[in-house]
Structure formats: structure tokens, C-alpha cells
Biopython code that builds the backbone (N, CA, C, O; Angstrom):
import numpy as np
from Bio.PDB.StructureBuilder import StructureBuilder

atoms = [
    (1, "VAL", "N", (62.747, -40.661, 37.184)),
    (1, "VAL", "CA", (62.124, -40.600, 38.487)),
    (1, "VAL", "C", (61.985, -39.125, 38.850)),
    (1, "VAL", "O", (62.963, -38.377, 38.835)),
    (2, "ASP", "N", (60.764, -38.715, 39.173)),
    (2, "ASP", "CA", (60.516, -37.327, 39.576)),
    (2, "ASP", "C", (60.129, -37.316, 41.051)),
    (2, "ASP", "O", (59.137, -37.932, 41.442)),
    (3, "ILE", "N", (60.899, -36.625, 41.853)),
    (3, "ILE", "CA", (60.666, -36.529, 43.294)),
    (3, "ILE", "C", (59.853, -35.268, 43.581)),
    (3, "ILE", "O", (60.172, -34.185, 43.091)),
    (4, "ASP", "N", (58.814, -35.424, 44.371)),
    (4, "ASP", "CA", (57.974, -34.292, 44.765)),
    (4, "ASP", "C", (57.861, -34.289, 46.290)),
    (4, "ASP", "O", (56.864, -34.743, 46.852)),
    (5, "TRP", "N", (58.886, -33.775, 46.937)),
    (5, "TRP", "CA", (58.919, -33.674, 48.406)),
    (5, "TRP", "C", (58.502, -32.246, 48.741)),
    (5, "TRP", "O", (59.266, -31.304, 48.531)),
    (6, "GLU", "N", (57.304, -32.094, 49.253)),
    (6, "GLU", "CA", (56.794, -30.762, 49.580)),
    (6, "GLU", "C", (56.749, -30.598, 51.091)),
    (6, "GLU", "O", (55.924, -31.234, 51.746)),
    (7, "PHE", "N", (57.522, -29.851, 51.603)),
    (7, "PHE", "CA", (58.702, -29.136, 51.149)),
    (7, "PHE", "C", (59.796, -29.424, 52.161)),
    (7, "PHE", "O", (59.535, -29.312, 53.358)),
    (8, "PRO", "N", (61.001, -29.787, 51.754)),
    (8, "PRO", "CA", (62.050, -30.143, 52.724)),
    (8, "PRO", "C", (62.299, -29.021, 53.737)),
    (8, "PRO", "O", (62.651, -27.903, 53.362)),
    (9, "GLY", "N", (62.116, -29.327, 54.995)),
    (9, "GLY", "CA", (62.420, -28.372, 56.059)),
    (9, "GLY", "C", (61.414, -27.260, 56.252)),
    (9, "GLY", "O", (61.612, -26.397, 57.106)),
    (10, "LEU", "N", (60.345, -27.258, 55.486)),
    (10, "LEU", "CA", (59.353, -26.184, 55.572)),
    (10, "LEU", "C", (58.001, -26.723, 56.015)),
    (10, "LEU", "O", (57.613, -27.843, 55.686)),
    (11, "ARG", "N", (57.311, -25.905, 56.758)),
    (11, "ARG", "CA", (55.969, -26.259, 57.199)),
    (11, "ARG", "C", (54.995, -26.115, 56.026)),
    (11, "ARG", "O", (55.058, -25.145, 55.271)),
    (12, "GLY", "N", (54.120, -27.066, 55.890)),
    (12, "GLY", "CA", (53.098, -27.014, 54.852)),
    (12, "GLY", "C", (51.793, -27.520, 55.414)),
    (12, "GLY", "O", (51.605, -27.561, 56.630)),
    (13, "ASN", "N", (50.907, -27.899, 54.547)),
    (13, "ASN", "CA", (49.612, -28.432, 54.977)),
    (13, "ASN", "C", (49.780, -29.850, 55.494)),
    (13, "ASN", "O", (49.826, -30.805, 54.719)),
    (14, "ASN", "N", (49.871, -29.977, 56.810)),
    (14, "ASN", "CA", (49.925, -31.275, 57.479)),
    (14, "ASN", "C", (51.146, -32.120, 57.141)),
    (14, "ASN", "O", (51.111, -33.338, 57.319)),
    (15, "ASN", "N", (52.218, -31.513, 56.661)),
    (15, "ASN", "CA", (53.405, -32.318, 56.386)),
    (15, "ASN", "C", (54.322, -32.344, 57.604)),
    (15, "ASN", "O", (54.373, -31.391, 58.383)),
    (16, "VAL", "N", (55.032, -33.432, 57.750)),
    (16, "VAL", "CA", (56.034, -33.555, 58.808)),
    (16, "VAL", "C", (57.317, -32.934, 58.281)),
    (16, "VAL", "O", (57.735, -33.221, 57.160)),
    (17, "HIS", "N", (57.936, -32.093, 59.077)),
    (17, "HIS", "CA", (59.203, -31.490, 58.652)),
    (17, "HIS", "C", (60.156, -31.441, 59.834)),
    (17, "HIS", "O", (59.742, -31.327, 60.987)),
    (18, "ARG", "N", (61.442, -31.531, 59.520)),
    (18, "ARG", "CA", (62.494, -31.530, 60.538)),
    (18, "ARG", "C", (63.643, -30.648, 60.058)),
    (18, "ARG", "O", (63.809, -30.462, 58.853)),
    (19, "PRO", "N", (64.429, -30.109, 60.969)),
    (19, "PRO", "CA", (65.575, -29.290, 60.567)),
    (19, "PRO", "C", (66.566, -30.044, 59.680)),
    (19, "PRO", "O", (67.200, -29.447, 58.810)),
    (20, "GLU", "N", (66.701, -31.357, 59.899)),
    (20, "GLU", "CA", (67.669, -32.132, 59.117)),
    (20, "GLU", "C", (67.152, -32.494, 57.717)),
    (20, "GLU", "O", (67.853, -33.167, 56.961)),
    (21, "ASP", "N", (65.949, -32.061, 57.366)),
    (21, "ASP", "CA", (65.414, -32.337, 56.030)),
    (21, "ASP", "C", (66.309, -31.782, 54.930)),
    (21, "ASP", "O", (66.411, -32.376, 53.857)),
    (22, "ARG", "N", (66.947, -30.668, 55.180)),
    (22, "ARG", "CA", (67.813, -30.055, 54.164)),
    (22, "ARG", "C", (68.885, -31.040, 53.715)),
    (22, "ARG", "O", (69.059, -31.280, 52.520)),
    (23, "GLU", "N", (69.601, -31.606, 54.681)),
    (23, "GLU", "CA", (70.659, -32.562, 54.370)),
    (23, "GLU", "C", (70.079, -33.902, 53.912)),
    (23, "GLU", "O", (70.654, -34.565, 53.050)),
    (24, "ASN", "N", (68.942, -34.298, 54.486)),
    (24, "ASN", "CA", (68.314, -35.562, 54.092)),
    (24, "ASN", "C", (67.866, -35.542, 52.634)),
    (24, "ASN", "O", (67.980, -36.545, 51.930)),
    (25, "PHE", "N", (67.362, -34.407, 52.188)),
    (25, "PHE", "CA", (66.939, -34.289, 50.793)),
    (25, "PHE", "C", (68.137, -34.479, 49.865)),
    (25, "PHE", "O", (68.048, -35.202, 48.872)),
    (26, "THR", "N", (69.248, -33.835, 50.187)),
    (26, "THR", "CA", (70.461, -33.979, 49.381)),
    (26, "THR", "C", (70.945, -35.420, 49.387)),
    (26, "THR", "O", (71.291, -35.963, 48.338)),
    (27, "ALA", "N", (70.971, -36.045, 50.561)),
    (27, "ALA", "CA", (71.431, -37.435, 50.671)),
    (27, "ALA", "C", (70.532, -38.379, 49.876)),
    (27, "ALA", "O", (71.022, -39.284, 49.201)),
    (28, "MET", "N", (69.218, -38.168, 49.956)),
    (28, "MET", "CA", (68.294, -39.010, 49.203)),
    (28, "MET", "C", (68.530, -38.880, 47.704)),
    (28, "MET", "O", (68.560, -39.878, 46.983)),
    (29, "MET", "N", (68.699, -37.648, 47.242)),
    (29, "MET", "CA", (68.917, -37.434, 45.813)),
    (29, "MET", "C", (70.242, -38.048, 45.364)),
    (29, "MET", "O", (70.327, -38.595, 44.264)),
    (30, "ALA", "N", (71.268, -37.963, 46.197)),
    (30, "ALA", "CA", (72.565, -38.560, 45.854)),
    (30, "ALA", "C", (72.452, -40.082, 45.762)),
    (30, "ALA", "O", (73.010, -40.694, 44.851)),
    (31, "GLU", "N", (71.735, -40.688, 46.695)),
    (31, "GLU", "CA", (71.549, -42.148, 46.665)),
    (31, "GLU", "C", (70.737, -42.576, 45.447)),
    (31, "GLU", "O", (71.055, -43.577, 44.805)),
    (32, "LEU", "N", (69.704, -41.826, 45.132)),
    (32, "LEU", "CA", (68.915, -42.138, 43.942)),
    (32, "LEU", "C", (69.754, -42.013, 42.678)),
    (32, "LEU", "O", (69.669, -42.861, 41.790)),
    (33, "ARG", "N", (70.565, -40.959, 42.593)),
    (33, "ARG", "CA", (71.412, -40.773, 41.414)),
    (33, "ARG", "C", (72.369, -41.949, 41.250)),
    (33, "ARG", "O", (72.545, -42.468, 40.148)),
    (34, "GLN", "N", (72.991, -42.368, 42.365)),
    (34, "GLN", "CA", (73.912, -43.510, 42.313)),
    (34, "GLN", "C", (73.193, -44.767, 41.850)),
    (34, "GLN", "O", (73.706, -45.498, 41.002)),
    (35, "ALA", "N", (72.017, -45.025, 42.393)),
    (35, "ALA", "CA", (71.267, -46.229, 42.034)),
    (35, "ALA", "C", (70.825, -46.191, 40.569)),
    (35, "ALA", "O", (70.928, -47.194, 39.862)),
    (36, "LEU", "N", (70.338, -45.049, 40.120)),
    (36, "LEU", "CA", (69.908, -44.936, 38.729)),
    (36, "LEU", "C", (71.082, -45.060, 37.772)),
    (36, "LEU", "O", (70.960, -45.684, 36.718)),
    (37, "ASP", "N", (72.217, -44.472, 38.128)),
    (37, "ASP", "CA", (73.405, -44.587, 37.276)),
    (37, "ASP", "C", (73.896, -46.025, 37.205)),
    (37, "ASP", "O", (74.280, -46.495, 36.134)),
    (38, "ALA", "N", (73.889, -46.726, 38.329)),
    (38, "ALA", "CA", (74.321, -48.129, 38.342)),
    (38, "ALA", "C", (73.387, -48.978, 37.481)),
    (38, "ALA", "O", (73.845, -49.799, 36.686)),
    (39, "GLU", "N", (72.095, -48.783, 37.640)),
    (39, "GLU", "CA", (71.126, -49.529, 36.829)),
    (39, "GLU", "C", (71.277, -49.171, 35.352)),
    (39, "GLU", "O", (71.191, -50.036, 34.480)),
    (40, "GLY", "N", (71.500, -47.901, 35.088)),
    (40, "GLY", "CA", (71.686, -47.455, 33.711)),
    (40, "GLY", "C", (72.911, -48.076, 33.056)),
    (40, "GLY", "O", (72.872, -48.455, 31.886)),
    (41, "ARG", "N", (73.993, -48.179, 33.811)),
    (41, "ARG", "CA", (75.203, -48.815, 33.270)),
    (41, "ARG", "C", (74.940, -50.279, 32.925)),
    (41, "ARG", "O", (75.406, -50.769, 31.897)),
    (42, "SER", "N", (74.204, -50.966, 33.771)),
    (42, "SER", "CA", (73.943, -52.389, 33.529)),
    (42, "SER", "C", (73.014, -52.613, 32.332)),
    (42, "SER", "O", (72.993, -53.703, 31.759)),
    (43, "ARG", "N", (72.250, -51.590, 31.955)),
    (43, "ARG", "CA", (71.301, -51.721, 30.846)),
    (43, "ARG", "C", (71.648, -50.820, 29.659)),
    (43, "ARG", "O", (70.881, -50.730, 28.700)),
    (44, "SER", "N", (72.803, -50.154, 29.724)),
    (44, "SER", "CA", (73.222, -49.218, 28.663)),
    (44, "SER", "C", (72.162, -48.146, 28.409)),
    (44, "SER", "O", (71.796, -47.863, 27.268)),
    (45, "ARG", "N", (71.682, -47.560, 29.503)),
    (45, "ARG", "CA", (70.672, -46.500, 29.442)),
    (45, "ARG", "C", (71.039, -45.385, 30.408)),
    (45, "ARG", "O", (71.887, -45.548, 31.286)),
    (46, "HIS", "N", (70.380, -44.250, 30.222)),
    (46, "HIS", "CA", (70.480, -43.166, 31.200)),
    (46, "HIS", "C", (69.080, -42.930, 31.748)),
    (46, "HIS", "O", (68.143, -42.663, 30.996)),
    (47, "TYR", "N", (68.950, -43.032, 33.058)),
    (47, "TYR", "CA", (67.667, -42.790, 33.702)),
    (47, "TYR", "C", (67.641, -41.368, 34.243)),
    (47, "TYR", "O", (68.564, -40.933, 34.932)),
    (48, "LEU", "N", (66.570, -40.652, 33.920)),
    (48, "LEU", "CA", (66.431, -39.269, 34.361)),
    (48, "LEU", "C", (66.051, -39.206, 35.833)),
    (48, "LEU", "O", (65.262, -40.010, 36.329)),
    (49, "LEU", "N", (66.628, -38.236, 36.509)),
    (49, "LEU", "CA", (66.256, -37.910, 37.884)),
    (49, "LEU", "C", (65.893, -36.437, 37.904)),
    (49, "LEU", "O", (66.694, -35.586, 37.516)),
    (50, "THR", "N", (64.688, -36.140, 38.356)),
    (50, "THR", "CA", (64.206, -34.762, 38.426)),
    (50, "THR", "C", (63.528, -34.548, 39.770)),
    (50, "THR", "O", (63.252, -35.503, 40.496)),
    (51, "PHE", "N", (63.262, -33.297, 40.093)),
    (51, "PHE", "CA", (62.458, -33.021, 41.283)),
    (51, "PHE", "C", (61.645, -31.762, 41.092)),
    (51, "PHE", "O", (62.010, -30.873, 40.322)),
    (52, "ALA", "N", (60.545, -31.703, 41.802)),
    (52, "ALA", "CA", (59.670, -30.543, 41.785)),
    (52, "ALA", "C", (60.138, -29.584, 42.873)),
    (52, "ALA", "O", (60.245, -29.959, 44.041)),
    (53, "ALA", "N", (60.414, -28.355, 42.482)),
    (53, "ALA", "CA", (60.922, -27.353, 43.421)),
    (53, "ALA", "C", (59.920, -26.225, 43.571)),
    (53, "ALA", "O", (59.319, -25.776, 42.595)),
    (54, "GLY", "N", (59.750, -25.776, 44.797)),
    (54, "GLY", "CA", (58.931, -24.603, 45.039)),
    (54, "GLY", "C", (59.600, -23.374, 44.439)),
    (54, "GLY", "O", (60.814, -23.204, 44.553)),
    (55, "ALA", "N", (58.812, -22.526, 43.804)),
    (55, "ALA", "CA", (59.354, -21.335, 43.148)),
    (55, "ALA", "C", (59.292, -20.134, 44.083)),
    (55, "ALA", "O", (58.753, -19.084, 43.732)),
    (56, "PHE", "N", (59.848, -20.305, 45.271)),
    (56, "PHE", "CA", (59.852, -19.212, 46.239)),
    (56, "PHE", "C", (61.153, -19.271, 47.041)),
    (56, "PHE", "O", (61.736, -20.346, 47.182)),
    (57, "PRO", "N", (61.612, -18.144, 47.562)),
    (57, "PRO", "CA", (62.921, -18.077, 48.225)),
    (57, "PRO", "C", (63.102, -19.048, 49.387)),
    (57, "PRO", "O", (64.203, -19.564, 49.581)),
    (58, "ASP", "N", (62.054, -19.309, 50.164)),
    (58, "ASP", "CA", (62.201, -20.221, 51.305)),
    (58, "ASP", "C", (62.583, -21.626, 50.867)),
    (58, "ASP", "O", (63.339, -22.305, 51.562)),
    (59, "PHE", "N", (62.072, -22.070, 49.726)),
    (59, "PHE", "CA", (62.430, -23.403, 49.241)),
    (59, "PHE", "C", (63.923, -23.461, 48.942)),
    (59, "PHE", "O", (64.600, -24.416, 49.323)),
    (60, "ILE", "N", (64.431, -22.450, 48.268)),
    (60, "ILE", "CA", (65.859, -22.408, 47.935)),
    (60, "ILE", "C", (66.689, -22.376, 49.211)),
    (60, "ILE", "O", (67.711, -23.056, 49.305)),
    (61, "ALA", "N", (66.259, -21.593, 50.188)),
    (61, "ALA", "CA", (67.003, -21.472, 51.445)),
    (61, "ALA", "C", (67.013, -22.772, 52.238)),
    (61, "ALA", "O", (67.963, -23.036, 52.974)),
    (62, "GLN", "N", (65.976, -23.585, 52.101)),
    (62, "GLN", "CA", (65.870, -24.819, 52.880)),
    (62, "GLN", "C", (66.386, -26.050, 52.144)),
    (62, "GLN", "O", (66.224, -27.169, 52.630)),
    (63, "THR", "N", (67.002, -25.862, 50.988)),
    (63, "THR", "CA", (67.622, -26.973, 50.271)),
    (63, "THR", "C", (69.065, -26.614, 49.965)),
    (63, "THR", "O", (69.439, -25.441, 49.967)),
    (64, "GLU", "N", (69.856, -27.613, 49.709)),
    (64, "GLU", "CA", (71.232, -27.396, 49.264)),
    (64, "GLU", "C", (71.214, -27.419, 47.734)),
    (64, "GLU", "O", (71.750, -28.325, 47.094)),
    (65, "MET", "N", (70.579, -26.390, 47.175)),
    (65, "MET", "CA", (70.313, -26.354, 45.744)),
    (65, "MET", "C", (71.574, -26.526, 44.908)),
    (65, "MET", "O", (71.539, -27.181, 43.866)),
    (66, "ASP", "N", (72.683, -25.949, 45.348)),
    (66, "ASP", "CA", (73.920, -26.078, 44.577)),
    (66, "ASP", "C", (74.366, -27.533, 44.470)),
    (66, "ASP", "O", (74.895, -27.943, 43.437)),
    (67, "LYS", "N", (74.160, -28.304, 45.514)),
    (67, "LYS", "CA", (74.538, -29.722, 45.499)),
    (67, "LYS", "C", (73.505, -30.563, 44.760)),
    (67, "LYS", "O", (73.856, -31.440, 43.971)),
    (68, "VAL", "N", (72.241, -30.291, 45.019)),
    (68, "VAL", "CA", (71.175, -31.114, 44.447)),
    (68, "VAL", "C", (71.084, -30.933, 42.936)),
    (68, "VAL", "O", (70.896, -31.908, 42.208)),
    (69, "GLN", "N", (71.213, -29.704, 42.459)),
    (69, "GLN", "CA", (71.061, -29.498, 41.019)),
    (69, "GLN", "C", (72.162, -30.183, 40.223)),
    (69, "GLN", "O", (71.980, -30.478, 39.042)),
    (70, "ALA", "N", (73.299, -30.439, 40.856)),
    (70, "ALA", "CA", (74.374, -31.172, 40.183)),
    (70, "ALA", "C", (74.045, -32.662, 40.045)),
    (70, "ALA", "O", (74.680, -33.361, 39.256)),
    (71, "LEU", "N", (73.067, -33.149, 40.797)),
    (71, "LEU", "CA", (72.706, -34.569, 40.795)),
    (71, "LEU", "C", (71.567, -34.903, 39.841)),
    (71, "LEU", "O", (71.368, -36.068, 39.498)),
    (72, "VAL", "N", (70.825, -33.899, 39.416)),
    (72, "VAL", "CA", (69.605, -34.150, 38.654)),
    (72, "VAL", "C", (69.748, -33.719, 37.199)),
    (72, "VAL", "O", (70.662, -32.982, 36.830)),
    (73, "ASP", "N", (68.818, -34.201, 36.394)),
    (73, "ASP", "CA", (68.787, -33.831, 34.981)),
    (73, "ASP", "C", (67.957, -32.576, 34.747)),
    (73, "ASP", "O", (68.272, -31.766, 33.875)),
    (74, "PHE", "N", (66.896, -32.421, 35.531)),
    (74, "PHE", "CA", (66.007, -31.272, 35.410)),
    (74, "PHE", "C", (65.458, -30.903, 36.778)),
    (74, "PHE", "O", (65.349, -31.740, 37.674)),
    (75, "VAL", "N", (65.113, -29.616, 36.918)),
    (75, "VAL", "CA", (64.369, -29.138, 38.082)),
    (75, "VAL", "C", (63.049, -28.596, 37.546)),
    (75, "VAL", "O", (63.036, -27.696, 36.705)),
    (76, "ASN", "N", (61.953, -29.138, 38.028)),
    (76, "ASN", "CA", (60.624, -28.694, 37.608)),
    (76, "ASN", "C", (60.091, -27.704, 38.641)),
    (76, "ASN", "O", (59.874, -28.064, 39.797)),
    (77, "LEU", "N", (59.882, -26.463, 38.224)),
    (77, "LEU", "CA", (59.396, -25.441, 39.142)),
    (77, "LEU", "C", (57.884, -25.499, 39.285)),
    (77, "LEU", "O", (57.153, -25.495, 38.294)),
    (78, "MET", "N", (57.425, -25.551, 40.527)),
    (78, "MET", "CA", (55.986, -25.488, 40.811)),
    (78, "MET", "C", (55.617, -24.008, 40.881)),
    (78, "MET", "O", (56.012, -23.307, 41.814)),
    (79, "THR", "N", (54.875, -23.547, 39.911)),
    (79, "THR", "CA", (54.590, -22.110, 39.816)),
    (79, "THR", "C", (53.119, -21.783, 40.045)),
    (79, "THR", "O", (52.625, -20.758, 39.577)),
    (80, "TYR", "N", (52.432, -22.643, 40.756)),
    (80, "TYR", "CA", (51.035, -22.372, 41.073)),
    (80, "TYR", "C", (50.930, -21.845, 42.503)),
    (80, "TYR", "O", (51.885, -21.948, 43.273)),
    (81, "ASP", "N", (49.808, -21.298, 42.850)),
    (81, "ASP", "CA", (49.538, -20.780, 44.196)),
    (81, "ASP", "C", (50.507, -19.675, 44.620)),
    (81, "ASP", "O", (50.841, -19.557, 45.799)),
    (82, "LEU", "N", (50.951, -18.877, 43.671)),
    (82, "LEU", "CA", (51.859, -17.782, 44.013)),
    (82, "LEU", "C", (51.097, -16.517, 44.394)),
    (82, "LEU", "O", (51.678, -15.588, 44.957)),
    (83, "TYR", "N", (49.828, -16.477, 44.097)),
    (83, "TYR", "CA", (49.028, -15.302, 44.406)),
    (83, "TYR", "C", (47.626, -15.763, 44.777)),
    (83, "TYR", "O", (47.060, -16.646, 44.134)),
    (84, "GLY", "N", (47.088, -15.171, 45.794)),
    (84, "GLY", "CA", (45.734, -15.547, 46.173)),
    (84, "GLY", "C", (45.216, -14.703, 47.317)),
    (84, "GLY", "O", (45.874, -13.764, 47.764)),
    (85, "ALA", "N", (44.045, -15.043, 47.780)),
    (85, "ALA", "CA", (43.388, -14.288, 48.844)),
    (85, "ALA", "C", (43.979, -14.556, 50.217)),
    (85, "ALA", "O", (43.665, -13.843, 51.170)),
    (86, "TRP", "N", (44.823, -15.561, 50.338)),
    (86, "TRP", "CA", (45.364, -15.903, 51.648)),
    (86, "TRP", "C", (46.349, -14.863, 52.068)),
    (86, "TRP", "O", (46.927, -14.961, 53.150)),
]
sb = StructureBuilder()
sb.init_structure("model")
sb.init_model(0)
sb.init_chain("A")
sb.init_seg("    ")
for serial, (resi, resn, name, xyz) in enumerate(atoms, 1):
    if name == "N":
        sb.init_residue(resn, " ", resi, " ")
    sb.init_atom(name, np.array(xyz, "f"), 0.0, 1.0, " ", f" {name:<3s}", serial, name[0])
structure = sb.get_structure()
């Protein structure tokens, strides 16, 4: 399962964001990890959990990266739109 929440706690193009998104993102990932692990145990499998992360300092500041990275198998960095006319 790959989660693409753009972007927890940060303003983006028409996205809804709240101050509690930081903790909500961590809680969601923890619940998903628990559910995937439970399902995996029942089927003798390991289900991957990954998420797409913004490759900029504000994304790191608005997530509990130390907690979340311990819950996932991979972090996929979004490295587009880092330079432009804007």
C-alpha cells in the first residue's frame, strides 16, 4: 500500500489541511501497519507499506518522520517541481 497524502499540515493546491495533520498522519500509518501485519500473519505474507514524501524541508518539519519511517518499508521521494518559474 502506497500512501500519497499531499501534504500533511501544509497548504497546497486546494487541499484541506489542519494543524493536527502531523499527528493524524502518524496515527494513520500506525493503524495501517497494524492492519497489514495482522493480515500478513493470517496469510503468511508481508505486505509493504510505503508513502510518497515531499523532498523539501517543510514536509519533514510537518511530519513525525522519525516515527513514521519506523512503520514503513520504503519512503518514496517526490522529486519533481523543485525548480521552476514560480
